[in-house]
Structure formats: C-alpha cells, structure tokens
N, C-alpha and C positions, 0 to 999 in steps of 0.2 A: 542679399546673400553674403556669406563670408567670402573673402577674396579668392580662395582656391576652390570654391564649390562649383560643381558642374550642374547646370540646370537644363533639364529636358522639358521643353514646352509640351503641354498636353495636346493630343491630337484627337479631333472628333472621330476619326476613323478607328481609334483604338479603344474608345470608351463608349459604353451604352448603359443606360439605366432603364429599368422597367419597374413599374409599380405592381407588386404582387397582390396587395390588398389596399383598400382605401385607408387613409390616414386614421380614421376613427378606430380601426381594428388594432392598432398598435398601442401598447401600454408605454407611455412616456414618463411614468413616475420614476423618481430616482431609485437606484438600487441601494439597499441597505446592506453593507458589508460588516459582518460581525467580526470581532477580533479572532485571529487564528492562533490557537495555543501551540500549534506546531511550527509557527513561523520562525525563520532564522533570525537571530539578533542582527542589529545593524552592524556594519563593518566597524570593527574595533569595540563593539559593545560586549557586554558580559551577560551571562545567564545566571540567575540565582534560583535555587529551589528552597522552599520553606522547610521541608522535612527531608533530610538526607537519608533517613532509614527507609522511607518508602521508595526513594529513587533507586536503591539497590535492586529492588524487586520489580521495578516498573516494566522492564522488557520481558519478564518471564510470563509464561502461560499460567493461568490461575491454578491448574492442577500440577504444575511442575514441582511444587514444594509439598504435595500430598504424600503421605506415607504409602509405601508399597505394601500390598497385602501379602500375608504369608503364603508360601507355596502349599498346595494340597498334594499330599503323597498319593501315588497311584497304587492302591492295595489290591487291584484286580489280578495282577500278575500276567495279564494277557499281552503286555507290551514286551515281555522278556524275549519272546521268540523273534520279535521284529528288531531287536538290538544287534543281531548278528550281521555279518557282511552279506549283502545280497549278491548272488551270482546271476549272470545272464541266463535266460531260459535256454534249454537245449534246442538245437536246430533240427 
C-alpha cells in the first residue's frame, strides 16, 4: 500500500456471501460495448462534425420548422356575444 494509506482488514463478521443460483445459470460471456455517439470527448479533446448545416437543427423537434397553417375565420357570429365582459351571476 502507499505510505499514507489506511488499511482496514476484512472481518468475517461483516461479510457474508450466498449463492443465489448454481454457477451454470450465470452467463459469463464478455459484454460487448458498442461505441457511444453521445459520449463526451476526452479531457482536452475536440469534437468535430462532418456537416455543420445539420448540426444547427440537431436539437430541434422535427415539427419545429414546419409551416404554421392559416387561421380559419369564424363566420358563425355566435362567438360575438361571448366577447363581452362576463359579470358574476346575481345572488
């Protein structure tokens, strides 16, 4: 151990292990880790993008750039009476 390290010896009273299933039940094959495209660069490393025009829109929702449909005018006239100030009902 390093010169200033503190070592606590293990105690049999503090540890117990139990077998949940026989060894044959566990898959001991190595885990394959695929590259993470969201991973942070190494410290001091740089990030490069191949196409800067796509990076501008990368964080936007697909419908964020869709055109807004025209408003449909209300030709019924029934909403005119609801445009006034509503007063509380009489007691």
